[in-house]
N, C-alpha and C positions, 0 to 999 in steps of 0.2 A: 876710274871710279869718281863719283861725285862726292862733294865735301860739304859738311855742315859744321861750322865752327867759327871762331873769331877771325875777323879779317885783319889784314896788315894794319889798317887804320885804327881798328879797335886796340890792337896790341900797342901801337905807337902812342895812343892817348893814355893807355894804362901805364906805359913806361914813363911818360911825362908826369903823371900823377905820382908815381913812385919817386921820381927825381925830386919833385916838390916836397914830398914827405921826408926824403933824405936830407934835403937842404934845411928844412925846419928842424930836424933832429940835430944836425950839425950846429946850426945857429943856437939852438937851445943849450946844447952842451957847452959851446963856447961862452954863451952869456952867463951860465952858472959858474963856470971855471974862473972867468975874469971878473965876475961881480957886476957885469954890465946889464943887469936885469932891470928893465924899465918898461912902462906901458903908459899909454894915454889914459888919464883918469876917466874920461868920458867913455872909453871903450870898456874899461873895467866895470863902470857903473851900469852900462847897458847889458852886461852879462850877469850882473848881480854879485860882483865881487867887490869887497870893500877896498878902497885905495890902500896901498902898502902891502898888499898880499900878492904882488907880482911873482915873488919867488915861489909861492905855493903853486901858481899856475904853471910855472916852468918845471917844477918838480913833478907835477902830474902830467904835463904835456910831453916832456922828453921821453919817458918810458912808453907812453901811448904811441907816439910817432915812431919811436925806435922799434917797438914790437910790430907795428904795421910794416915797416921797412924790411925787417927780417922775415916776417911771414910771407910778404909779397915776393921778396927776392927768392925765397926757397921754392915757392909754388910756381912762379912764372919762369925764372931763370934756370933753376935746378931740375924741378920735376917736369916742367913743360906744360903747355896748355892741351886740353883735350879737344877732340873733334870726332865726328862720325864720317866714315867713308862708306859709301854704299853704291850698289848697282841693282839691277833687277833680280840677281840671284842671291846676293849675300850682303851683310852689313858688318862693318868692323868698328868697334868702339875703341877709340884710342883714349884711354883714361889718363895716361901721362906718358912720359918718354919710355918708361920701362914696362908698362902694362897695356896689352891690347887683348881684346876679346872678339873673336870672329864667330859669326853664326850664319847659317843659311836661313833665309826668311822663314821657312817651314819649321826650323828647329828652335825658334825663339821661345814659343810657349812650352813645348815639351822640355826644353832646357831650363825652364824655371824663370825666364825673363818676362817681366810684366811691364806694361805701359800704363802710366797714370797721368792725369792732368795735373799740371802745377797749380791749378785753381783749387785743388783739394787742400793745399797748404793754407790758402786764404779763401775760404768759401764765399765770403761776401762780395767777391769780385776782385780779380787779381790786378795789381799794378802792372803796367805794360812790361816791366822787366821780369815779372814773374810769370807772364803768360807763356804757355808752351806745354811741354810734356817732359816726363822723366821716366827712365828705365830703371827698374829694380832688378838686380841680379840675385841668384840663389844665395849668395853669401851676405846679402843685405845691403850691399853697396848700391848707391844711386848715381845715375848719370843724367843731368838735366839737359834738355834741348830747348833753348829759349827762342821766342818768336823774333827777337831782335837780331839773331844771327843770320848771316848771309846763307842762302840755300834752304832756309827753314820751310818756306811754303811748298817747294817741290818735294821735300822730304816728307812732310805731313801728308801730302797727296798720295805718295807711295805707301805710307803706313795705312792710310784709309783703303787704298786699293788692295793691299795685302790682308785686310780684315783685322788689323790690330787695334783700331780705334772704335770699334763698334760699341754703341751704347754709352759712350763717354763724351763729355763736352770739353772744350778747350781750344777750339780752333779760332 
């Protein structure tokens, strides 16, 4: 089966971003605990914060970065990333490590699965990261397929060949 989903390099960059956020969170907690909260006054002025309010920035930043670290760790490391596996006869939506939905191509529409352009979310013209399609399942859950993912072009060609993209824009 062919695959559409994040590549190893995309996941590696994502993990590096997560590690950076983790380090920022750890440093922020350390700075607050030890009282070593300091910043360059020019930097504070450039973001519109009065000098002497460094502690406020740390108190706001630590929960923000901490929440990102927890959210990202849960979704990437615990739940796993999603992808689509397909061939000429069927498609498998791997939503996460625990949930997969398999359909024969002819059973998608009768099964209540619809295909929409991600440009519907931003009608004025999508940013390249939003360009692509999303599948809506009968339970209301959505699964996006972004143009930036490896294997996207071939998958979209197969969707068009199967008649699932008729009358829609988004390629």
